[in-house]
PDB file of N, CA, C and O in Angstrom:
ATOM      1  N   MET A   1     -14.750   6.190  18.430  1.00  0.00           N
ATOM      2  CA  MET A   1     -13.975   6.910  17.432  1.00  0.00           C
ATOM      3  C   MET A   1     -13.933   6.083  16.140  1.00  0.00           C
ATOM      4  O   MET A   1     -13.768   4.863  16.182  1.00  0.00           O
ATOM      5  N   GLU A   2     -14.079   6.736  15.029  1.00  0.00           N
ATOM      6  CA  GLU A   2     -14.078   6.075  13.733  1.00  0.00           C
ATOM      7  C   GLU A   2     -12.751   6.278  13.012  1.00  0.00           C
ATOM      8  O   GLU A   2     -11.917   7.080  13.431  1.00  0.00           O
ATOM      9  N   ALA A   3     -12.573   5.542  11.927  1.00  0.00           N
ATOM     10  CA  ALA A   3     -11.391   5.715  11.079  1.00  0.00           C
ATOM     11  C   ALA A   3     -11.432   7.119  10.480  1.00  0.00           C
ATOM     12  O   ALA A   3     -12.492   7.616  10.100  1.00  0.00           O
ATOM     13  N   VAL A   4     -10.266   7.745  10.402  1.00  0.00           N
ATOM     14  CA  VAL A   4     -10.153   9.091   9.861  1.00  0.00           C
ATOM     15  C   VAL A   4      -9.338   9.029   8.573  1.00  0.00           C
ATOM     16  O   VAL A   4      -8.183   8.605   8.594  1.00  0.00           O
ATOM     17  N   PRO A   5      -9.931   9.452   7.442  1.00  0.00           N
ATOM     18  CA  PRO A   5      -9.157   9.447   6.197  1.00  0.00           C
ATOM     19  C   PRO A   5      -7.994  10.432   6.283  1.00  0.00           C
ATOM     20  O   PRO A   5      -8.151  11.565   6.740  1.00  0.00           O
ATOM     21  N   ILE A   6      -6.830   9.981   5.836  1.00  0.00           N
ATOM     22  CA  ILE A   6      -5.636  10.843   5.805  1.00  0.00           C
ATOM     23  C   ILE A   6      -5.317  11.242   4.371  1.00  0.00           C
ATOM     24  O   ILE A   6      -5.040  12.409   4.093  1.00  0.00           O
ATOM     25  N   GLU A   7      -5.356  10.280   3.466  1.00  0.00           N
ATOM     26  CA  GLU A   7      -5.010  10.573   2.076  1.00  0.00           C
ATOM     27  C   GLU A   7      -5.735   9.630   1.129  1.00  0.00           C
ATOM     28  O   GLU A   7      -5.906   8.443   1.408  1.00  0.00           O
ATOM     29  N   LYS A   8      -6.151  10.186   0.014  1.00  0.00           N
ATOM     30  CA  LYS A   8      -6.650   9.393  -1.104  1.00  0.00           C
ATOM     31  C   LYS A   8      -6.194  10.133  -2.351  1.00  0.00           C
ATOM     32  O   LYS A   8      -6.692  11.215  -2.662  1.00  0.00           O
ATOM     33  N   SER A   9      -5.240   9.537  -3.063  1.00  0.00           N
ATOM     34  CA  SER A   9      -4.671  10.220  -4.226  1.00  0.00           C
ATOM     35  C   SER A   9      -4.346   9.221  -5.320  1.00  0.00           C
ATOM     36  O   SER A   9      -4.184   8.025  -5.078  1.00  0.00           O
ATOM     37  N   ARG A  10      -4.255   9.751  -6.529  1.00  0.00           N
ATOM     38  CA  ARG A  10      -3.881   8.971  -7.699  1.00  0.00           C
ATOM     39  C   ARG A  10      -2.899   9.834  -8.483  1.00  0.00           C
ATOM     40  O   ARG A  10      -3.220  10.955  -8.877  1.00  0.00           O
ATOM     41  N   ILE A  11      -1.696   9.300  -8.705  1.00  0.00           N
ATOM     42  CA  ILE A  11      -0.643  10.067  -9.372  1.00  0.00           C
ATOM     43  C   ILE A  11      -0.146   9.302 -10.589  1.00  0.00           C
ATOM     44  O   ILE A  11       0.275   8.150 -10.488  1.00  0.00           O
ATOM     45  N   ALA A  12      -0.202   9.961 -11.742  1.00  0.00           N
ATOM     46  CA  ALA A  12       0.284   9.347 -12.981  1.00  0.00           C
ATOM     47  C   ALA A  12       1.806   9.281 -12.952  1.00  0.00           C
ATOM     48  O   ALA A  12       2.473  10.237 -12.558  1.00  0.00           O
ATOM     49  N   VAL A  13       2.346   8.136 -13.375  1.00  0.00           N
ATOM     50  CA  VAL A  13       3.795   7.991 -13.494  1.00  0.00           C
ATOM     51  C   VAL A  13       4.207   7.841 -14.954  1.00  0.00           C
ATOM     52  O   VAL A  13       5.390   7.929 -15.282  1.00  0.00           O
ATOM     53  N   SER A  14       3.230   7.616 -15.827  1.00  0.00           N
ATOM     54  CA  SER A  14       3.462   7.557 -17.275  1.00  0.00           C
ATOM     55  C   SER A  14       2.097   7.657 -17.949  1.00  0.00           C
ATOM     56  O   SER A  14       1.076   7.825 -17.283  1.00  0.00           O
ATOM     57  N   ASP A  15       2.092   7.553 -19.274  1.00  0.00           N
ATOM     58  CA  ASP A  15       0.819   7.584 -20.000  1.00  0.00           C
ATOM     59  C   ASP A  15      -0.038   6.355 -19.707  1.00  0.00           C
ATOM     60  O   ASP A  15      -1.255   6.387 -19.889  1.00  0.00           O
ATOM     61  N   THR A  16       0.592   5.279 -19.257  1.00  0.00           N
ATOM     62  CA  THR A  16      -0.139   4.024 -19.053  1.00  0.00           C
ATOM     63  C   THR A  16      -0.122   3.527 -17.606  1.00  0.00           C
ATOM     64  O   THR A  16      -0.648   2.451 -17.321  1.00  0.00           O
ATOM     65  N   ALA A  17       0.472   4.293 -16.694  1.00  0.00           N
ATOM     66  CA  ALA A  17       0.603   3.810 -15.317  1.00  0.00           C
ATOM     67  C   ALA A  17       0.328   4.925 -14.306  1.00  0.00           C
ATOM     68  O   ALA A  17       0.595   6.101 -14.556  1.00  0.00           O
ATOM     69  N   PHE A  18      -0.208   4.518 -13.168  1.00  0.00           N
ATOM     70  CA  PHE A  18      -0.397   5.445 -12.053  1.00  0.00           C
ATOM     71  C   PHE A  18      -0.287   4.656 -10.758  1.00  0.00           C
ATOM     72  O   PHE A  18      -0.419   3.433 -10.740  1.00  0.00           O
ATOM     73  N   PHE A  19      -0.040   5.396  -9.658  1.00  0.00           N
ATOM     74  CA  PHE A  19      -0.131   4.736  -8.365  1.00  0.00           C
ATOM     75  C   PHE A  19      -1.177   5.444  -7.529  1.00  0.00           C
ATOM     76  O   PHE A  19      -1.373   6.656  -7.619  1.00  0.00           O
ATOM     77  N   GLU A  20      -1.832   4.651  -6.720  1.00  0.00           N
ATOM     78  CA  GLU A  20      -2.919   5.143  -5.893  1.00  0.00           C
ATOM     79  C   GLU A  20      -2.575   4.911  -4.434  1.00  0.00           C
ATOM     80  O   GLU A  20      -2.054   3.858  -4.067  1.00  0.00           O
ATOM     81  N   THR A  21      -2.869   5.896  -3.611  1.00  0.00           N
ATOM     82  CA  THR A  21      -2.655   5.803  -2.180  1.00  0.00           C
ATOM     83  C   THR A  21      -3.974   6.038  -1.473  1.00  0.00           C
ATOM     84  O   THR A  21      -4.656   7.030  -1.729  1.00  0.00           O
ATOM     85  N   VAL A  22      -4.332   5.126  -0.583  1.00  0.00           N
ATOM     86  CA  VAL A  22      -5.493   5.293   0.287  1.00  0.00           C
ATOM     87  C   VAL A  22      -4.999   4.988   1.700  1.00  0.00           C
ATOM     88  O   VAL A  22      -4.476   3.905   1.965  1.00  0.00           O
ATOM     89  N   LEU A  23      -5.170   5.958   2.607  1.00  0.00           N
ATOM     90  CA  LEU A  23      -4.605   5.831   3.947  1.00  0.00           C
ATOM     91  C   LEU A  23      -5.587   6.394   4.971  1.00  0.00           C
ATOM     92  O   LEU A  23      -6.109   7.497   4.807  1.00  0.00           O
ATOM     93  N   TRP A  24      -5.831   5.619   6.031  1.00  0.00           N
ATOM     94  CA  TRP A  24      -6.689   6.050   7.130  1.00  0.00           C
ATOM     95  C   TRP A  24      -5.925   5.890   8.448  1.00  0.00           C
ATOM     96  O   TRP A  24      -5.033   5.051   8.566  1.00  0.00           O
ATOM     97  N   HIS A  25      -6.290   6.704   9.423  1.00  0.00           N
ATOM     98  CA  HIS A  25      -5.861   6.493  10.802  1.00  0.00           C
ATOM     99  C   HIS A  25      -7.012   5.770  11.481  1.00  0.00           C
ATOM    100  O   HIS A  25      -8.154   6.225  11.420  1.00  0.00           O
ATOM    101  N   VAL A  26      -6.719   4.643  12.130  1.00  0.00           N
ATOM    102  CA  VAL A  26      -7.755   3.851  12.783  1.00  0.00           C
ATOM    103  C   VAL A  26      -7.534   3.860  14.295  1.00  0.00           C
ATOM    104  O   VAL A  26      -6.390   3.864  14.751  1.00  0.00           O
ATOM    105  N   PRO A  27      -8.616   3.862  15.076  1.00  0.00           N
ATOM    106  CA  PRO A  27      -8.471   3.937  16.534  1.00  0.00           C
ATOM    107  C   PRO A  27      -7.879   2.667  17.146  1.00  0.00           C
ATOM    108  O   PRO A  27      -7.214   2.719  18.180  1.00  0.00           O
ATOM    109  N   ILE A  28      -8.126   1.532  16.500  1.00  0.00           N
ATOM    110  CA  ILE A  28      -7.610   0.241  16.964  1.00  0.00           C
ATOM    111  C   ILE A  28      -6.887  -0.408  15.788  1.00  0.00           C
ATOM    112  O   ILE A  28      -7.426  -0.427  14.682  1.00  0.00           O
ATOM    113  N   PRO A  29      -5.685  -0.939  15.994  1.00  0.00           N
ATOM    114  CA  PRO A  29      -4.982  -1.577  14.871  1.00  0.00           C
ATOM    115  C   PRO A  29      -5.833  -2.633  14.173  1.00  0.00           C
ATOM    116  O   PRO A  29      -6.602  -3.353  14.810  1.00  0.00           O
ATOM    117  N   VAL A  30      -5.683  -2.712  12.858  1.00  0.00           N
ATOM    118  CA  VAL A  30      -6.342  -3.736  12.057  1.00  0.00           C
ATOM    119  C   VAL A  30      -5.794  -5.085  12.511  1.00  0.00           C
ATOM    120  O   VAL A  30      -4.578  -5.230  12.637  1.00  0.00           O
ATOM    121  N   PRO A  31      -6.658  -6.086  12.765  1.00  0.00           N
ATOM    122  CA  PRO A  31      -6.142  -7.395  13.189  1.00  0.00           C
ATOM    123  C   PRO A  31      -5.035  -7.903  12.255  1.00  0.00           C
ATOM    124  O   PRO A  31      -5.205  -7.959  11.037  1.00  0.00           O
ATOM    125  N   GLY A  32      -3.903  -8.268  12.856  1.00  0.00           N
ATOM    126  CA  GLY A  32      -2.738  -8.701  12.089  1.00  0.00           C
ATOM    127  C   GLY A  32      -1.677  -7.617  11.996  1.00  0.00           C
ATOM    128  O   GLY A  32      -0.533  -7.903  11.640  1.00  0.00           O
ATOM    129  N   SER A  33      -2.039  -6.376  12.310  1.00  0.00           N
ATOM    130  CA  SER A  33      -1.090  -5.249  12.299  1.00  0.00           C
ATOM    131  C   SER A  33      -0.945  -4.716  13.719  1.00  0.00           C
ATOM    132  O   SER A  33      -1.799  -4.961  14.571  1.00  0.00           O
ATOM    133  N   ASN A  34       0.141  -3.985  13.971  1.00  0.00           N
ATOM    134  CA  ASN A  34       0.375  -3.442  15.313  1.00  0.00           C
ATOM    135  C   ASN A  34       0.499  -1.925  15.306  1.00  0.00           C
ATOM    136  O   ASN A  34       1.175  -1.357  16.165  1.00  0.00           O
ATOM    137  N   HIS A  35      -0.147  -1.258  14.346  1.00  0.00           N
ATOM    138  CA  HIS A  35      -0.082   0.195  14.230  1.00  0.00           C
ATOM    139  C   HIS A  35      -1.485   0.719  13.924  1.00  0.00           C
ATOM    140  O   HIS A  35      -2.398  -0.059  13.648  1.00  0.00           O
ATOM    141  N   HIS A  36      -1.645   2.018  13.975  1.00  0.00           N
ATOM    142  CA  HIS A  36      -2.960   2.647  13.825  1.00  0.00           C
ATOM    143  C   HIS A  36      -3.220   3.183  12.423  1.00  0.00           C
ATOM    144  O   HIS A  36      -3.786   4.265  12.264  1.00  0.00           O
ATOM    145  N   PHE A  37      -2.810   2.432  11.410  1.00  0.00           N
ATOM    146  CA  PHE A  37      -3.060   2.830  10.022  1.00  0.00           C
ATOM    147  C   PHE A  37      -3.698   1.672   9.262  1.00  0.00           C
ATOM    148  O   PHE A  37      -3.373   0.506   9.484  1.00  0.00           O
ATOM    149  N   LYS A  38      -4.595   2.013   8.381  1.00  0.00           N
ATOM    150  CA  LYS A  38      -5.153   1.093   7.396  1.00  0.00           C
ATOM    151  C   LYS A  38      -4.775   1.701   6.059  1.00  0.00           C
ATOM    152  O   LYS A  38      -5.012   2.888   5.833  1.00  0.00           O
ATOM    153  N   TYR A  39      -4.187   0.904   5.159  1.00  0.00           N
ATOM    154  CA  TYR A  39      -3.676   1.496   3.919  1.00  0.00           C
ATOM    155  C   TYR A  39      -3.801   0.552   2.739  1.00  0.00           C
ATOM    156  O   TYR A  39      -3.935  -0.663   2.880  1.00  0.00           O
ATOM    157  N   ARG A  40      -3.751   1.171   1.574  1.00  0.00           N
ATOM    158  CA  ARG A  40      -3.655   0.448   0.299  1.00  0.00           C
ATOM    159  C   ARG A  40      -2.823   1.322  -0.632  1.00  0.00           C
ATOM    160  O   ARG A  40      -3.187   2.465  -0.909  1.00  0.00           O
ATOM    161  N   LEU A  41      -1.722   0.790  -1.108  1.00  0.00           N
ATOM    162  CA  LEU A  41      -0.872   1.444  -2.100  1.00  0.00           C
ATOM    163  C   LEU A  41      -0.882   0.534  -3.313  1.00  0.00           C
ATOM    164  O   LEU A  41      -0.570  -0.651  -3.196  1.00  0.00           O
ATOM    165  N   ALA A  42      -1.234   1.062  -4.468  1.00  0.00           N
ATOM    166  CA  ALA A  42      -1.362   0.202  -5.645  1.00  0.00           C
ATOM    167  C   ALA A  42      -0.702   0.833  -6.855  1.00  0.00           C
ATOM    168  O   ALA A  42      -0.799   2.041  -7.073  1.00  0.00           O
ATOM    169  N   LEU A  43      -0.032   0.006  -7.635  1.00  0.00           N
ATOM    170  CA  LEU A  43       0.537   0.413  -8.913  1.00  0.00           C
ATOM    171  C   LEU A  43      -0.306  -0.229 -10.009  1.00  0.00           C
ATOM    172  O   LEU A  43      -0.436  -1.451 -10.077  1.00  0.00           O
ATOM    173  N   ILE A  44      -0.875   0.615 -10.863  1.00  0.00           N
ATOM    174  CA  ILE A  44      -1.740   0.165 -11.949  1.00  0.00           C
ATOM    175  C   ILE A  44      -1.041   0.462 -13.275  1.00  0.00           C
ATOM    176  O   ILE A  44      -0.645   1.599 -13.529  1.00  0.00           O
ATOM    177  N   VAL A  45      -0.889  -0.555 -14.115  1.00  0.00           N
ATOM    178  CA  VAL A  45      -0.261  -0.409 -15.431  1.00  0.00           C
ATOM    179  C   VAL A  45      -1.216  -0.996 -16.467  1.00  0.00           C
ATOM    180  O   VAL A  45      -1.644  -2.145 -16.362  1.00  0.00           O
ATOM    181  N   ASN A  46      -1.536  -0.184 -17.464  1.00  0.00           N
ATOM    182  CA  ASN A  46      -2.477  -0.614 -18.514  1.00  0.00           C
ATOM    183  C   ASN A  46      -3.771  -1.177 -17.926  1.00  0.00           C
ATOM    184  O   ASN A  46      -4.301  -2.175 -18.415  1.00  0.00           O
ATOM    185  N   GLY A  47      -4.272  -0.535 -16.881  1.00  0.00           N
ATOM    186  CA  GLY A  47      -5.529  -0.935 -16.270  1.00  0.00           C
ATOM    187  C   GLY A  47      -5.462  -2.143 -15.356  1.00  0.00           C
ATOM    188  O   GLY A  47      -6.492  -2.582 -14.843  1.00  0.00           O
ATOM    189  N   GLU A  48      -4.273  -2.690 -15.139  1.00  0.00           N
ATOM    190  CA  GLU A  48      -4.114  -3.879 -14.301  1.00  0.00           C
ATOM    191  C   GLU A  48      -3.277  -3.547 -13.071  1.00  0.00           C
ATOM    192  O   GLU A  48      -2.246  -2.881 -13.174  1.00  0.00           O
ATOM    193  N   CYS A  49      -3.728  -4.017 -11.899  1.00  0.00           N
ATOM    194  CA  CYS A  49      -2.958  -3.830 -10.675  1.00  0.00           C
ATOM    195  C   CYS A  49      -1.788  -4.809 -10.698  1.00  0.00           C
ATOM    196  O   CYS A  49      -1.985  -6.020 -10.598  1.00  0.00           O
ATOM    197  N   VAL A  50      -0.559  -4.278 -10.832  1.00  0.00           N
ATOM    198  CA  VAL A  50       0.619  -5.140 -10.912  1.00  0.00           C
ATOM    199  C   VAL A  50       1.340  -5.255  -9.571  1.00  0.00           C
ATOM    200  O   VAL A  50       2.174  -6.141  -9.383  1.00  0.00           O
ATOM    201  N   MET A  51       1.011  -4.347  -8.632  1.00  0.00           N
ATOM    202  CA  MET A  51       1.605  -4.411  -7.302  1.00  0.00           C
ATOM    203  C   MET A  51       0.690  -3.689  -6.333  1.00  0.00           C
ATOM    204  O   MET A  51       0.121  -2.646  -6.653  1.00  0.00           O
ATOM    205  N   ARG A  52       0.555  -4.265  -5.129  1.00  0.00           N
ATOM    206  CA  ARG A  52      -0.251  -3.608  -4.099  1.00  0.00           C
ATOM    207  C   ARG A  52       0.351  -3.907  -2.739  1.00  0.00           C
ATOM    208  O   ARG A  52       0.736  -5.041  -2.453  1.00  0.00           O
ATOM    209  N   TYR A  53       0.429  -2.879  -1.903  1.00  0.00           N
ATOM    210  CA  TYR A  53       0.785  -3.045  -0.497  1.00  0.00           C
ATOM    211  C   TYR A  53      -0.488  -2.736   0.281  1.00  0.00           C
ATOM    212  O   TYR A  53      -1.155  -1.735   0.019  1.00  0.00           O
ATOM    213  N   ASP A  54      -0.823  -3.601   1.239  1.00  0.00           N
ATOM    214  CA  ASP A  54      -1.977  -3.315   2.085  1.00  0.00           C
ATOM    215  C   ASP A  54      -1.871  -4.067   3.402  1.00  0.00           C
ATOM    216  O   ASP A  54      -0.945  -4.851   3.614  1.00  0.00           O
ATOM    217  N   ASN A  55      -2.823  -3.819   4.272  1.00  0.00           N
ATOM    218  CA  ASN A  55      -2.892  -4.560   5.529  1.00  0.00           C
ATOM    219  C   ASN A  55      -4.328  -5.002   5.751  1.00  0.00           C
ATOM    220  O   ASN A  55      -5.034  -4.516   6.635  1.00  0.00           O
ATOM    221  N   LYS A  56      -4.722  -5.936   4.920  1.00  0.00           N
ATOM    222  CA  LYS A  56      -6.066  -6.503   4.979  1.00  0.00           C
ATOM    223  C   LYS A  56      -6.297  -7.156   6.338  1.00  0.00           C
ATOM    224  O   LYS A  56      -5.403  -7.786   6.902  1.00  0.00           O
ATOM    225  N   ARG A  57      -7.496  -6.994   6.842  1.00  0.00           N
ATOM    226  CA  ARG A  57      -7.890  -7.547   8.130  1.00  0.00           C
ATOM    227  C   ARG A  57      -7.507  -9.026   8.223  1.00  0.00           C
ATOM    228  O   ARG A  57      -7.873  -9.830   7.366  1.00  0.00           O
ATOM    229  N   GLY A  58      -6.764  -9.367   9.279  1.00  0.00           N
ATOM    230  CA  GLY A  58      -6.372 -10.753   9.514  1.00  0.00           C
ATOM    231  C   GLY A  58      -5.090 -11.172   8.826  1.00  0.00           C
ATOM    232  O   GLY A  58      -4.481 -12.166   9.222  1.00  0.00           O
ATOM    233  N   LYS A  59      -4.659 -10.438   7.795  1.00  0.00           N
ATOM    234  CA  LYS A  59      -3.434 -10.798   7.076  1.00  0.00           C
ATOM    235  C   LYS A  59      -2.246  -9.955   7.508  1.00  0.00           C
ATOM    236  O   LYS A  59      -1.102 -10.355   7.293  1.00  0.00           O
ATOM    237  N   GLY A  60      -2.486  -8.811   8.106  1.00  0.00           N
ATOM    238  CA  GLY A  60      -1.402  -7.925   8.494  1.00  0.00           C
ATOM    239  C   GLY A  60      -0.800  -7.232   7.286  1.00  0.00           C
ATOM    240  O   GLY A  60      -1.389  -7.213   6.206  1.00  0.00           O
ATOM    241  N   ASP A  61       0.368  -6.670   7.479  1.00  0.00           N
ATOM    242  CA  ASP A  61       1.046  -5.881   6.444  1.00  0.00           C
ATOM    243  C   ASP A  61       1.704  -6.809   5.431  1.00  0.00           C
ATOM    244  O   ASP A  61       2.447  -7.720   5.796  1.00  0.00           O
ATOM    245  N   HIS A  62       1.419  -6.563   4.148  1.00  0.00           N
ATOM    246  CA  HIS A  62       1.996  -7.427   3.114  1.00  0.00           C
ATOM    247  C   HIS A  62       1.871  -6.768   1.740  1.00  0.00           C
ATOM    248  O   HIS A  62       0.913  -6.041   1.475  1.00  0.00           O
ATOM    249  N   PRO A  63       2.845  -7.030   0.873  1.00  0.00           N
ATOM    250  CA  PRO A  63       2.723  -6.610  -0.522  1.00  0.00           C
ATOM    251  C   PRO A  63       2.223  -7.763  -1.384  1.00  0.00           C
ATOM    252  O   PRO A  63       2.404  -8.935  -1.056  1.00  0.00           O
ATOM    253  N   HIS A  64       1.599  -7.402  -2.482  1.00  0.00           N
ATOM    254  CA  HIS A  64       1.227  -8.354  -3.531  1.00  0.00           C
ATOM    255  C   HIS A  64       2.104  -7.993  -4.724  1.00  0.00           C
ATOM    256  O   HIS A  64       1.945  -6.922  -5.310  1.00  0.00           O
ATOM    257  N   LEU A  65       3.015  -8.867  -5.081  1.00  0.00           N
ATOM    258  CA  LEU A  65       3.883  -8.647  -6.238  1.00  0.00           C
ATOM    259  C   LEU A  65       3.593  -9.779  -7.211  1.00  0.00           C
ATOM    260  O   LEU A  65       4.126 -10.881  -7.081  1.00  0.00           O
ATOM    261  N   GLY A  66       2.748  -9.494  -8.179  1.00  0.00           N
ATOM    262  CA  GLY A  66       2.265 -10.554  -9.050  1.00  0.00           C
ATOM    263  C   GLY A  66       1.439 -11.508  -8.217  1.00  0.00           C
ATOM    264  O   GLY A  66       0.508 -11.082  -7.535  1.00  0.00           O
ATOM    265  N   ASP A  67       1.762 -12.800  -8.258  1.00  0.00           N
ATOM    266  CA  ASP A  67       1.039 -13.795  -7.466  1.00  0.00           C
ATOM    267  C   ASP A  67       1.676 -14.020  -6.098  1.00  0.00           C
ATOM    268  O   ASP A  67       1.192 -14.840  -5.318  1.00  0.00           O
ATOM    269  N   ILE A  68       2.744 -13.306  -5.804  1.00  0.00           N
ATOM    270  CA  ILE A  68       3.472 -13.500  -4.548  1.00  0.00           C
ATOM    271  C   ILE A  68       2.932 -12.546  -3.492  1.00  0.00           C
ATOM    272  O   ILE A  68       2.777 -11.352  -3.745  1.00  0.00           O
ATOM    273  N   GLU A  69       2.650 -13.077  -2.315  1.00  0.00           N
ATOM    274  CA  GLU A  69       2.151 -12.297  -1.188  1.00  0.00           C
ATOM    275  C   GLU A  69       2.915 -12.753   0.045  1.00  0.00           C
ATOM    276  O   GLU A  69       2.760 -13.892   0.485  1.00  0.00           O
ATOM    277  N   GLU A  70       3.745 -11.867   0.611  1.00  0.00           N
ATOM    278  CA  GLU A  70       4.537 -12.218   1.784  1.00  0.00           C
ATOM    279  C   GLU A  70       4.403 -11.127   2.829  1.00  0.00           C
ATOM    280  O   GLU A  70       4.272  -9.955   2.475  1.00  0.00           O
ATOM    281  N   PRO A  71       4.432 -11.480   4.108  1.00  0.00           N
ATOM    282  CA  PRO A  71       4.335 -10.462   5.154  1.00  0.00           C
ATOM    283  C   PRO A  71       5.564  -9.559   5.161  1.00  0.00           C
ATOM    284  O   PRO A  71       6.668  -9.981   4.817  1.00  0.00           O
ATOM    285  N   ILE A  72       5.350  -8.321   5.554  1.00  0.00           N
ATOM    286  CA  ILE A  72       6.454  -7.383   5.775  1.00  0.00           C
ATOM    287  C   ILE A  72       6.305  -6.793   7.168  1.00  0.00           C
ATOM    288  O   ILE A  72       5.216  -6.806   7.742  1.00  0.00           O
ATOM    289  N   GLU A  73       7.392  -6.282   7.704  1.00  0.00           N
ATOM    290  CA  GLU A  73       7.346  -5.639   9.009  1.00  0.00           C
ATOM    291  C   GLU A  73       7.098  -4.149   8.811  1.00  0.00           C
ATOM    292  O   GLU A  73       7.877  -3.475   8.138  1.00  0.00           O
ATOM    293  N   PHE A  74       6.032  -3.638   9.387  1.00  0.00           N
ATOM    294  CA  PHE A  74       5.736  -2.219   9.343  1.00  0.00           C
ATOM    295  C   PHE A  74       6.542  -1.541  10.441  1.00  0.00           C
ATOM    296  O   PHE A  74       6.443  -1.917  11.608  1.00  0.00           O
ATOM    297  N   THR A  75       7.347  -0.535  10.069  1.00  0.00           N
ATOM    298  CA  THR A  75       8.079   0.240  11.069  1.00  0.00           C
ATOM    299  C   THR A  75       7.555   1.670  11.121  1.00  0.00           C
ATOM    300  O   THR A  75       7.217   2.178  12.190  1.00  0.00           O
ATOM    301  N   THR A  76       7.489   2.323   9.940  1.00  0.00           N
ATOM    302  CA  THR A  76       6.962   3.676   9.844  1.00  0.00           C
ATOM    303  C   THR A  76       6.265   3.829   8.494  1.00  0.00           C
ATOM    304  O   THR A  76       6.490   3.040   7.576  1.00  0.00           O
ATOM    305  N   LEU A  77       5.424   4.844   8.384  1.00  0.00           N
ATOM    306  CA  LEU A  77       4.808   5.136   7.084  1.00  0.00           C
ATOM    307  C   LEU A  77       5.875   5.485   6.061  1.00  0.00           C
ATOM    308  O   LEU A  77       5.785   5.072   4.905  1.00  0.00           O
ATOM    309  N   GLU A  78       6.882   6.239   6.475  1.00  0.00           N
ATOM    310  CA  GLU A  78       7.954   6.630   5.556  1.00  0.00           C
ATOM    311  C   GLU A  78       8.658   5.403   4.988  1.00  0.00           C
ATOM    312  O   GLU A  78       8.902   5.331   3.784  1.00  0.00           O
ATOM    313  N   ALA A  79       8.985   4.441   5.843  1.00  0.00           N
ATOM    314  CA  ALA A  79       9.652   3.220   5.379  1.00  0.00           C
ATOM    315  C   ALA A  79       8.737   2.423   4.445  1.00  0.00           C
ATOM    316  O   ALA A  79       9.206   1.849   3.461  1.00  0.00           O
ATOM    317  N   LEU A  80       7.445   2.384   4.745  1.00  0.00           N
ATOM    318  CA  LEU A  80       6.487   1.690   3.891  1.00  0.00           C
ATOM    319  C   LEU A  80       6.448   2.331   2.502  1.00  0.00           C
ATOM    320  O   LEU A  80       6.525   1.636   1.489  1.00  0.00           O
ATOM    321  N   PHE A  81       6.327   3.660   2.464  1.00  0.00           N
ATOM    322  CA  PHE A  81       6.284   4.366   1.187  1.00  0.00           C
ATOM    323  C   PHE A  81       7.605   4.221   0.430  1.00  0.00           C
ATOM    324  O   PHE A  81       7.600   4.108  -0.796  1.00  0.00           O
ATOM    325  N   ASP A  82       8.733   4.221   1.142  1.00  0.00           N
ATOM    326  CA  ASP A  82      10.035   4.032   0.491  1.00  0.00           C
ATOM    327  C   ASP A  82      10.126   2.647  -0.157  1.00  0.00           C
ATOM    328  O   ASP A  82      10.604   2.519  -1.284  1.00  0.00           O
ATOM    329  N   ALA A  83       9.672   1.619   0.548  1.00  0.00           N
ATOM    330  CA  ALA A  83       9.696   0.253   0.002  1.00  0.00           C
ATOM    331  C   ALA A  83       8.799   0.153  -1.228  1.00  0.00           C
ATOM    332  O   ALA A  83       9.175  -0.459  -2.228  1.00  0.00           O
ATOM    333  N   PHE A  84       7.611   0.755  -1.152  1.00  0.00           N
ATOM    334  CA  PHE A  84       6.698   0.747  -2.287  1.00  0.00           C
ATOM    335  C   PHE A  84       7.333   1.458  -3.481  1.00  0.00           C
ATOM    336  O   PHE A  84       7.282   0.958  -4.605  1.00  0.00           O
ATOM    337  N   GLN A  85       7.928   2.619  -3.236  1.00  0.00           N
ATOM    338  CA  GLN A  85       8.577   3.400  -4.282  1.00  0.00           C
ATOM    339  C   GLN A  85       9.698   2.602  -4.954  1.00  0.00           C
ATOM    340  O   GLN A  85       9.821   2.606  -6.179  1.00  0.00           O
ATOM    341  N   ALA A  86      10.513   1.918  -4.148  1.00  0.00           N
ATOM    342  CA  ALA A  86      11.621   1.122  -4.702  1.00  0.00           C
ATOM    343  C   ALA A  86      11.086  -0.010  -5.576  1.00  0.00           C
ATOM    344  O   ALA A  86      11.605  -0.253  -6.665  1.00  0.00           O
ATOM    345  N   ASP A  87      10.048  -0.702  -5.099  1.00  0.00           N
ATOM    346  CA  ASP A  87       9.458  -1.777  -5.901  1.00  0.00           C
ATOM    347  C   ASP A  87       8.817  -1.224  -7.173  1.00  0.00           C
ATOM    348  O   ASP A  87       8.919  -1.831  -8.239  1.00  0.00           O
ATOM    349  N   MET A  88       8.160  -0.075  -7.057  1.00  0.00           N
ATOM    350  CA  MET A  88       7.533   0.536  -8.235  1.00  0.00           C
ATOM    351  C   MET A  88       8.589   0.895  -9.286  1.00  0.00           C
ATOM    352  O   MET A  88       8.406   0.617 -10.471  1.00  0.00           O
ATOM    353  N   GLU A  89       9.677   1.504  -8.859  1.00  0.00           N
ATOM    354  CA  GLU A  89      10.749   1.878  -9.805  1.00  0.00           C
ATOM    355  C   GLU A  89      11.331   0.641 -10.473  1.00  0.00           C
ATOM    356  O   GLU A  89      11.631   0.659 -11.666  1.00  0.00           O
ATOM    357  N   ARG A  90      11.492  -0.443  -9.698  1.00  0.00           N
ATOM    358  CA  ARG A  90      12.038  -1.681 -10.256  1.00  0.00           C
ATOM    359  C   ARG A  90      11.082  -2.259 -11.302  1.00  0.00           C
ATOM    360  O   ARG A  90      11.520  -2.710 -12.360  1.00  0.00           O
ATOM    361  N   ILE A  91       9.794  -2.247 -11.012  1.00  0.00           N
ATOM    362  CA  ILE A  91       8.802  -2.805 -11.944  1.00  0.00           C
ATOM    363  C   ILE A  91       8.715  -1.966 -13.215  1.00  0.00           C
ATOM    364  O   ILE A  91       8.587  -2.515 -14.309  1.00  0.00           O
ATOM    365  N   LEU A  92       8.784  -0.647 -13.085  1.00  0.00           N
ATOM    366  CA  LEU A  92       8.618   0.236 -14.232  1.00  0.00           C
ATOM    367  C   LEU A  92       9.888   0.403 -15.076  1.00  0.00           C
ATOM    368  O   LEU A  92       9.846   0.953 -16.176  1.00  0.00           O
ATOM    369  N   ALA A  93      11.015  -0.081 -14.542  1.00  0.00           N
ATOM    370  CA  ALA A  93      12.301   0.087 -15.267  1.00  0.00           C
ATOM    371  C   ALA A  93      12.357  -0.733 -16.531  1.00  0.00           C
ATOM    372  O   ALA A  93      13.360  -0.701 -17.244  1.00  0.00           O
TER     373      ALA A  93
END
C-alpha cells in the first residue's frame, strides 16, 4: 500500500501571506511519529517560510518557528491544525 494524498491546498490570508497544507495518509507511521499521517503545514509571508509544522522522517512531529525547532506531541489532526492556526494568528498579529 502506498501513501494516499488527502489534501494539498494554498489559502491566502492577506495580500502578502498564505498558508499551505500538504497531507497524506501513510500505511506505516513515518519514523519518529506514531500515527498514519505525513504532513507539512507552512505559513509563507513575503515569499519566506516563517513557520512550518511537519513530521520529517526521523525527527517526528515538530514545528519550525524561526530558527527554533522543538518536538510536539501529535494527538489528532484537529489539534495539530488548531495549534498551527493559533501560532499563525500570533505571528500575523
